[in-house]
N, C-alpha and C positions, 0 to 999 in steps of 0.2 A: 503493499499499500504506499503512496504517494505521500499524504498529509493526514494526519488523526487532530480534528480539534478536540478540544476540552472544555466548554462553557457555558454559561446560563442558559439552559433551555428554558426560555421564555416566549409564551405567546403573544404578539404583536395587536395590540388593539389601535386600530389608526383612526384619530378624529381631526376633522378642521376646525379651527376655532376663529376668534378676533383675539387680538390681543387683551383686550378688556378682560378677556378669561383669566388671563395669566396674571393680571393687574389684581385682581378679584380674589385669586386664589395661592396669591403671594408665591409665587412660580418666578423663577430664572430664565427668561428663555434663553435659546440651545443648550442648557445643562438639564442633567439626568438627576432625580430625587428618588430616594429610597423612601416610601411609604407605607404604611399598614395597611392588611386588607378592609378594615372601615374607611380610611380615607382613600383608598381605592376606589372603592364603591362610590362614595360621598362624590368624587372629579367626577366621576362618568356617568353618572345618574342625570345628568341634562344634557349630554351630547347625544349626536347622534354618530354610529358606528359605519365607517366609509368602507373599511377593509378589516379581517382578523386572518391572520397569519402566523407559521411556527418562526421563531424569531430567533433575538440572540446576537450578539455581536460575529463571536465566532463562527456560529453557525450559518449565517448569512453568509462568510467567505467562503467554508465549507460547501455550500450548495453552489455557489459562483464557481469556484475550483472543480467541481462534477459537472457543471454546466459546460466549461471550458476542455472534459475531456477526460481528468484525472481519476484517478482512484483513490475515494476518500473515506472516511469515517466521521466519528462522532460520538462524544460521551457528553451526555448532559443529564441531571437528573429530576425529574417527571413524578407525580403520583400518579396510581393507575384511577385517573377518572376521566371525565369526558374530553376537559382541555389536552391532559397527556397523552388518549388517545391520537387525539388530534395531530398533536404535536409529533410524535414517531409516524404518523400515515404522510405527514407532509414531509420528512425528510425523505422516506423510503419512498415516495414517488420521483422523489429528484436525483435516486441513484446513490443515494449515501448510505453507508453502512452506520447502524444505528446499534453501535457494543454499551448499550445499557437494558436489563432488564426491569421492568418496572414493578412497583409494588405498591400496595396503600398505603402511604403516608399519612401521617399526623396533619400535614400541611397542605393546602391543594399546588396542583401545579402552578408556575409562576408565570404573571401577566406585567404587560408593559403598557401605560398608555400614551400612544405617540401622537401629542398634540402638534398641528401642523398652522403654524400664523400665514397670513394672506403674503408675507415675507418668503414663502417658503421653509423658513428655519422650522426644526423640531426640537422640542420641549418635551422631554419625558418623565413620567411617573413610573418608577417600579416595585413592583408589588413581588418579592422575590420569589415569595412561598418555599417550596422544599426545595428550588432549583440551587437556594446559598445555602443548604444543609449539606453540598455534598461533602464525602468524606472518603479517605484511603480507600475504605473496602468497594466504593463505585467503580477505582481507576482501573480498568484490565490492563494490565502489563503484556501480555502477550500483542494485544493491538499498539499498544505505545513502542515495542521492542521490533515491530513488524513493519512501521512505518520509520520513513526516510526523514520525516520533521513532524515533531510535535507543534502545534499552536496552540498558544491560550492567548485569555483576555485580562486584563485589567480588571474589570468587573467582576470577575470571581476571586478573584484574591481577597480572602478576608481572613484574623487571626482566628484560630482554632482548627477544625476541622476541612474547612476549604482550605488552609494553608497547608496543613499535612498530605492532602491529596493533590496540589498543586508539587510539593517538594519531593512525593513519592513520584509523580508523573516526571520528574525534569531529573533524575535519579536515573531513570530507568531509560530517557530516550538517545536516541542517534543527536538529532541536531533540534534546537529548541528556538521559536521564534512568538514573538508576544505583543500584543497591541496596549499600549498603555491607557486607550480606552476612552477615558474622561479628564477634564482637570481635576474634578471633583474627588476621581478616583487616585490622583496622582498626591492633589493636595492631602487626603486624607491618609496615604500611605509612603510617602516619601523616602525616607529612610530606606527601605523593604525596599521597595520599586528602583532606586536607584543601586542597591544590593546589586537585584538583579540584571539591571542592564549594564551595569559594568562587568561583572563576574560571571553570570548563568545563560546569559540569552545569547544566541547566534544573530539573530537579527530581532532588532526591536523597530516597529512601527508607531509613528506619533504624528499628532499634528501641531502647528507652532506653538501654538496657546501650551500644548502638553508637556512639550520636552524643555522649553522656557522656565514654567513651571516647576519642573523637575529639576532644575542645574541652578534653576534662579537666575539665569541669565539675565543681561543688561541689555545684549545686542544680540544680533544673530551671528556675526563671527564668534562669539564665545561659543556657542551650540556647534558649530563645525572646527573649531579646536578641541572642545570636547568629546565630538566623535571621531576626531583623529587620534585623541590621545589612547582611547578605549580599543583602537585595534577591532573594533567588531563592525558589522552592518546593521548603521542607523538610515532608517526611510521615515523623511518628514513629509507631511503633505502640507501646502500653503496656501488652498484655497485657486484663487484668480493668480497668484504667484507663480503655481505648478507646483512641482514637488524635486524633492533632495536627493539623493543617496549619498551616504558618506560610508566610503570602506577602506579603511587605514588611512591613507595618504590620497584616496581618489575621493575628488567629490563631483558629483556627474547631476547636473540638471536638465529637467523634462519641466517643457511648456505645458500650461492648461489649455484645454481645447475651449475655442471662444464660440461667441453667437448662440449658448446653448438656450432651447427654452425649458429653465427650473422650474421643476414642482414641487418639489421634495427633497431635502439635503438627507434622510433616512438614510442610511447605510453606504454612504458616500464613499467612507474609509472601509467599511468593510469590504466592498467591491473592488475596492484601490489592491487592498492588503490581497484579493484573491488573484487579482492580475498580475500582481508581484513576484508573489509564490507560481504562482504558474509558470512565470517566464522562469526564475531562478530552479525549480525544478526540472522542467525542459532544456537549462544549458542556453538559453536566451542569455545576450548581454546586459549588462544592467541598466542601460539606456533602453535597449528594447523591451527591458521588464517593466521601467518605469514607464514605458507608454502602452505597456498592456495594461496597467492599473488605472491608469488614464483615460484611458479607451473606458473602463468595464465604470469605474464611476462614472464618469462621464452619461454614461449610458441611465443609471440608476436615478439620476438625479432629475430625470427628463419624463419620470413615473413616480405613481405613489407606491412607497411601500420599497420596503428592501430587498427584493426578489426580483430579479430576470424573470422573463417569461420564458 
């Protein structure tokens, strides 16, 4: 198997809103907030659902990789409930090997409310449910050892059982890639993420805001310098400024695609990672891999949701 992802198995519930909804509910545009089940239901109560789809950051990337013809797998914790079954069916329909045997859990399958404002920005409220309770017993060692690259998400990292699952997966992997996921995650786990990026990850994906936050950079030159010092691959997306790969002393830039009809930024980073990793495992050059990432992210932001048809 080429790539195995481990991430939060979350069912995305997509709704269109006006900016006033964010203000009324004390939400910060463009961020992810963790909520409990009661708050999740309260937020959803006044909204019209546009689409429901099995999501989660790494799962979105893994589906993208499968659509590009790669043999991939995913591990993510769901409960044996209606949403859990929908989640598993959604992955299998996309030819993703699902290495998790669901059972009835004390918490339901996780859900993420994705709120899309008229400017196409997305704000997320996540009820992790059982997804956030992943532990080392949920990690299939054989599937990790049999994959060329293990792909993780920062959203999953948390003290306690998720961290032990993370550590077990990394120790048994051949190569590790990880997305920093969100500035909220970076601020919450800064020392741990810095340790991972410097010493345990082969490839790190981040947007400019996340990497700036991680190393408290004052300018982009400091980010380049940091990347060159650690001698690993760091892939940074910069919105309209395109993307950049730092690989030891080599710095390669790729322009963004212009004149796109953007409708929803959900999944832009996830599909960028899918495109880049597709290039990486199929021996494309770094620039070709960045271009594939750009192509994939450009497609996804011109439709609602984080999955290409």
